[in-house]
Each structure stands twice: as structure tokens, then as C-alpha cells.
VEXMI-20050 format. One line per field, with one value per residue (C-alpha): chain; x, y, z. Coordinates in steps of 0.25 Angstrom, whole numbers, always signed. Example, Ala and Ser with C-alpha at 12.3 -4.5 7.8 and 13.67 -1.06 7.14 Angstrom:
VEXMI-20050
ronu c(A, A)
X c(+49, +55)
Y c(-18, -4)
Z c(+31, +29)
This chain:
VEXMI-20050
ronu c(A, A, A, A, A, A, A, A, A, A, A, A, A, A, A, A, A, A, A, A, A, A, A, A, A, A, A, A, A, A, A, A, A, A, A, A, A, A, A, A, A, A, A, A, A, A, A, A, A, A, A, A, A, A, A, A, A, A, A, A, A, A, A, A, A, A, A, A, A, A, A, A, A, A, A, A, A, A, A, A, A, A, A, A, A, A, A, A, A, A, A, A, A, A, A, A, A, A, A, A, A, A, A, A, A, A, A, A, A, A, A, A, A, A, A, A, A, A, A, A, A, A, A, A, A, A, A, A, A, A, A, A, A, A, A, A, A, A, A, A, A, A, A, A, A, A, A, A, A, A, A, A, A, A, A, A, A, A, A, A, A, A, A, A, A, A, A, A, A, A, A, A, A, A, A, A, A, A, A, A, A, A, A, A, A, A, A, A, A, A, A, A, A, A, A, A, A, A, A, A, A, A, A, A, A, A, A, A, A, A, A, A, A, A, A, A, A, A, A, A, A, A, A, A, A, A, A, A, A, A, A, A, A, A, A, A, A, A, A, A, A, A, A, A, A, A, A, A, A, A, A, A, A, A, A, A, A, A, A, A, A, A, A, A, A, A, A, A, A, A, A, A, A, A, A, A, A, A, A, A, A, A, A, A, A, A, A, A, A, A, A, A, A, A, A, A, A, A, A, A, A, A, A, A, A, A, A, A, A, A, A, A, A, A, A, A, A, A, A, A, A, A, A, A, A, A, A, A, A, A, A, A, A, A, A, A, A, A, A, A, A, A, A, A, A, A, A, A, A, A, A, A, A, A, A, A, A, A, A, A, A, A, A, A, A, A, A, A, A, A, A, A, A, A, A, A, A, A, A, A, A, A, A, A, A, A)
X c(-92, -77, -73, -82, -76, -76, -79, -68, -62, -47, -44, -50, -42, -29, -32, -35, -22, -13, -20, -17, -2, +0, +7, +0, +11, +9, -6, -6, +2, -8, -20, -13, -13, -3, +1, -4, -18, -19, -15, -26, -36, -32, -34, -48, -47, -58, -56, -61, -68, -57, -46, -56, -57, -42, -41, -50, -42, -28, -31, -39, -51, -65, -73, -82, -70, -64, -77, -76, -77, -65, -54, -59, -51, -40, -38, -24, -14, -9, +3, +16, +25, +34, +49, +55, +63, +52, +40, +38, +25, +15, +13, -1, -4, -1, -9, -21, -20, -21, -32, -40, -38, -43, -55, -58, -55, -65, -75, -73, -74, -87, -92, -88, -95, -108, -108, -98, -101, -94, -81, -73, -70, -55, -51, -44, -29, -23, -12, +0, +13, +27, +31, +26, +28, +19, +8, +9, +8, -4, -11, -9, -15, -27, -29, -28, -20, -10, +4, -1, -13, -5, +5, -7, -12, -8, +4, -4, -16, -8, -10, -25, -27, -21, -29, -42, -37, -35, -49, -55, -49, -54, -42, -44, -32, -30, -19, -16, -5, +4, +18, +27, +37, +26, +20, +18, +5, -5, -13, -26, -32, -38, -48, -61, -57, -56, -41, -36, -22, -16, -5, +3, +0, +14, +18, +19, +10, +19, +23, +8, +6, +17, +12, -2, +3, +12, +0, -8, +2, -1, -16, -13, -6, -17, -9, -12, +1, +8, +20, +32, +44, +50, +59, +63, +68, +55, +42, +35, +46, +45, +30, +33, +43, +33, +23, +33, +36, +21, +19, +30, +26, +12, +15, +27, +27, +41, +38, +31, +42, +53, +45, +43, +58, +63, +53, +57, +71, +77, +92, +91, +98, +96, +108, +105, +91, +89, +78, +72, +70, +64, +54, +50, +46, +39, +31, +27, +22, +16, +25, +35, +50, +54, +45, +49, +64, +62, +54, +65, +75, +66, +65, +80, +78, +85, +95, +90, +82, +93, +102, +90, +80, +81, +79, +68, +60, +58, +51, +39, +35, +25, +31, +25, +16, +19, +7, +2, -4, -13, -20, -30, -26, -25, -35, -49, -53, -60, -48, -39, -48, -50, -35, -34, -45, -46, -58, -64, -64, -70, -81, -84, -86, -95, -103, -105, -112, -120, -125, -128, -118, -110, -113, -106, -101, -95, -88, -83, -77, -70, -64, -61, -70, -82, -95, -96, -83, -88, -95, -81, -75, -85, -83, -68, -69, -77, -67, -55, -47, -52)
Y c(-19, -22, -9, +0, +13, +13, +27, +26, +39, +40, +45, +33, +24, +31, +30, +15, +13, +21, +15, +1, +5, +4, +14, +18, +9, -3, -2, -1, -14, -21, -16, -20, -6, +4, +15, +25, +18, +18, +32, +36, +28, +35, +48, +45, +36, +26, +14, +0, -10, -20, -11, -6, -20, -22, -9, -15, -28, -22, -9, -17, -7, -10, -6, +3, +10, +12, +18, +29, +43, +47, +39, +35, +38, +28, +19, +22, +11, +5, +11, +6, -1, -7, -4, +8, -1, -9, +2, +3, +7, -4, -13, -14, -28, -23, -11, -19, -29, -18, -11, -23, -26, -12, -15, -28, -20, -10, -20, -28, -15, -12, -26, -26, -12, -18, -32, -32, -47, -51, -45, -50, -39, -36, -38, -29, -30, -24, -14, -14, -16, -11, -26, -33, -47, -43, -38, -51, -60, -53, -52, -67, -70, -61, -68, -82, -91, -99, -103, -118, -115, -107, -118, -128, -119, -125, -116, -113, -107, -99, -86, -88, -93, -81, -72, -79, -77, -62, -61, -66, -54, -44, -43, -48, -53, -53, -60, -52, -53, -40, -37, -45, -33, -23, -28, -41, -36, -25, -21, -14, -8, +6, +11, +3, -5, -21, -24, -32, -38, -41, -51, -53, -66, -66, -70, -85, -91, -89, -75, -71, -74, -65, -54, -55, -53, -42, -35, -39, -31, -19, -21, -23, -9, -3, +0, -2, -7, -12, -20, -27, -27, -20, -8, -5, +9, +15, +16, +7, -3, -3, -6, -17, -23, -23, -30, -40, -43, -44, -54, -63, -63, -66, -78, -83, -80, -81, -91, -101, -99, -102, -114, -120, -117, -125, -136, -139, -134, -136, -136, -124, -112, -97, -98, -112, -109, -112, -110, -123, -120, -106, -113, -123, -113, -104, -115, -118, -104, -103, -91, -88, -92, -77, -73, -85, -82, -68, -72, -82, -71, -61, -71, -75, -89, -89, -80, -85, -73, -62, -70, -75, -63, -60, -75, -77, -65, -72, -84, -75, -74, -84, -94, -93, -105, -111, -110, -123, -123, -134, -127, -120, -106, -98, -96, -91, -77, -83, -91, -79, -70, -81, -82, -66, -64, -78, -87, -80, -66, -72, -79, -66, -58, -69, -69, -54, -57, -69, -59, -48, -39, -38, -39, -51, -41, -32, -44, -49, -36, -35, -49, -46, -57, -59, -61, -75, -78, -77, -91, -97, -88, -93, -108, -106, -98, -109, -120, -112, -117, -110)
Z c(-91, -90, -97, -89, -83, -68, -62, -52, -46, -50, -36, -30, -40, -37, -22, -22, -30, -20, -8, -13, -14, -29, -37, -50, -58, -49, -49, -64, -65, -55, -64, -77, -82, -87, -77, -86, -87, -72, -70, -80, -73, -60, -68, -72, -84, -86, -76, -82, -73, -75, -69, -58, -53, -53, -45, -35, -34, -34, -25, -15, -16, -18, -30, -21, -16, -30, -34, -23, -29, -20, -12, +1, +14, +16, +28, +34, +34, +47, +53, +47, +57, +46, +48, +40, +32, +26, +27, +12, +6, +8, -4, -11, -6, +8, +7, +1, +13, +23, +16, +15, +29, +33, +25, +33, +46, +43, +39, +52, +60, +54, +55, +70, +72, +66, +72, +84, +86, +73, +77, +89, +99, +102, +116, +126, +121, +134, +135, +126, +134, +130, +131, +119, +126, +138, +129, +120, +132, +137, +124, +121, +134, +131, +117, +124, +114, +120, +114, +115, +107, +97, +95, +91, +79, +65, +60, +47, +56, +67, +60, +58, +72, +78, +69, +74, +88, +85, +78, +91, +98, +87, +78, +64, +55, +40, +32, +20, +10, +11, +5, +15, +14, +18, +31, +39, +46, +48, +60, +57, +70, +72, +82, +82, +70, +70, +70, +59, +58, +44, +42, +30, +23, +18, +32, +35, +46, +58, +54, +52, +67, +71, +61, +67, +81, +77, +71, +83, +92, +84, +86, +101, +101, +93, +80, +66, +59, +46, +50, +44, +53, +65, +66, +80, +78, +76, +84, +74, +75, +90, +89, +79, +88, +99, +90, +86, +101, +104, +92, +96, +111, +107, +98, +105, +120, +125, +136, +126, +116, +126, +131, +117, +113, +125, +123, +108, +108, +122, +118, +108, +113, +109, +99, +93, +88, +73, +63, +66, +81, +78, +67, +77, +88, +77, +73, +87, +90, +76, +72, +62, +63, +62, +74, +82, +80, +84, +96, +101, +100, +108, +119, +119, +115, +101, +94, +80, +76, +75, +66, +57, +57, +42, +38, +48, +43, +30, +37, +40, +25, +20, +10, -4, -8, -21, -30, -36, -50, -45, -34, -44, -40, -26, -15, -17, -13, -1, +3, +2, +11, +21, +23, +24, +34, +41, +43, +55, +49, +36, +44, +52, +39, +33, +46, +45, +31, +37, +48, +39, +44, +32, +17, +9, -2, +9, +15, +2, -1, +12, +9, -6, -10, -19, -11, -17, -11, +3, +3, +1, +12, +21, +18, +19, +32, +39, +35, +39, +52, +65)
């Protein structure tokens, strides 16, 4: 019945709200309640079914958890590597993205422990050198993707191609919408856990590739991390700088960048690089203009970055798509999940259902879908580019 009172613990409701990053005023606004009404519910007043359903959606907590008699132990958040000037409290959308990724991580870990053949095993990553460039060169050789192959990928698919490569090496990748001012990426590791990298979908395609390998550098170092930008004056900042150098050297090996620059711009010197030249090279390596400009500066090919760093950072953000009234609405739930987790992870989870290792209701809950949406997800996953 719509007006039936739900026997939820006030302590659990308060825990779910605070865990999701909402103040009581902000949560009341999202729930279309007065602050006093939500405060009363969290003090023991009756909770209607309609408000209870909205709490599940807004707080990102399942019905089963919201009906616990007491708050469950909370998963610690990844170590914060954001610079001090930008390290405000994480916003609700970012917290939700991290919590959802942690749920997927735990599920994949349990799936691996029960059926090891389903989950690719991670290889030996080797030692971490103080020199990020050396480490990146060695790791790229181990992973086995050449610059020539990288340059043939469609620009719109480069991120997912790299994500598939990493999954083959035991690292899963998710694309989640987070507040761009909060963080660009998250690395979820942990002893014995299946590693997951979360990249902010607000990045453009080239920037996503750089964020992916920045977070992979944290995984390589055995760290969980929430990252935004570097601050060289602290230990965290020095780690961020190392991870940036690793990502740059991995995606844009210095000898290959130098060779390509001489090939396409033989008469352009360090002081005469313009935005067009940087854009051309960024496109060739399937990275962002910002990342390429900084790389050209690092290897002494161009002085463009230092004079334009503020402007270049804005290029990393994904351009807003104008919505069309003729499209008949946005993507379906299955389409959204496919973008978030990728076709390979979707097919892996659906395979677990077919082989009787997982229950469809369990998979649907992990993917925030209804069980009837799984057939569409299966169809779209099979049709997705390799």
C-alpha cells in the first residue's frame, strides 16, 4: 500500500543520509520534504513507502540495507590524494559513484573466489622505480600494446580499448559521473580485492585515457586513491606527480612523440608551437590536448604548456551535448550501465548468470537495473564494438 509505514530504523536512515554526503537540509530538498519532516522521520516518525523508495534512489542504498536494524560497518573511502587547495568534502554524486564501485568490486572479488576462471588474473607488475618514465616503459612492454596499434583505434573508442586491455590483465574499469571539481579518477585496490579504476565521465575521451593510466599508476604502486590535481609540496603531491609522469610516459613515449613531431611538423621549433600543432599530436596519440602540451614541455619539444596551462586544463572537460526534443528521451537504464561498466564486464556478469554462479536478481541489483532489463543489456553488450 502506498501509505504503509515502513519499519526502518531511524539510526539507519540517518547513517544512509550522512554516508551519501547529504546534509539534512539538502536531503530534504531532494526528497521533496520539509527539513522538519525529514528530521522527524529520522527521529522515529512514520516513513511512507513513497519516501522510502526515494531514499533508496537518492542515497544509493538498497532496500535490504535500509531495513537493517542498525547501521552496518562502513567501507573506508580511498586515500585522498587531492591537493589541499581543492580538497573539499566529496559531493553526494562522487560519494555515490565510489560506493557503487566498491559494491561492484566486492561482488567481482566474491565471484573470482567462487569461480576463478571467470575473472582474469592480474600479472606480475614488477618493481616500482623512482623513475616513472622507466617504470612506464617497462610496463608498456609487459602489456604489449604498440604505439602504432594505439594510433589506429577510433578516437571515440580509445578509452574503452585501453579499459579492455587492462581488464585482460585483471584490472576492471568503470566510467561514472562525478563532480568534476571533486575528482577526476579513483583507484580501488586492497589486499585480495579485484582492482577497479573509476574514471569521471565528465572527462573528454582523451582525458579519460590519461586519467585511466594515472589511476593505474596508483594501482601499480599498491595504493587506493581519490585524485584531482597535483601539489608538489607534499608527499601526496609527489606521488601525484609520479603518477602523472607514468601516465604521460605510458601513453606518449618520448621517442615516439619526438619522431611523430618531426614527421608532421619538421619546421616547427620549441618557441613556435601553436594550439593547432598540439591538437594534431594529441589526436595521433589519442590523448587530450592538455596532456600532450604538458608532455611536449616535459621532453623539451615545445614551450607552449607553461604559457597556456590554465586554458589547456579546460580542454579536458567533456563538452555538453545539446539535447534534442525529437530524440524521445535519454538512454535506457541498460544503455547507461553499458557505458559505465563496458561490454566485457557486462558479458562477464551475464555469463555468471548463465553458468549458475550468480542470481539474476543479484546481478540486476549490482548494476542498478531491474531483472527484466538484463536481456537488453545482453543484446547491447554483444553488439558493442570490440
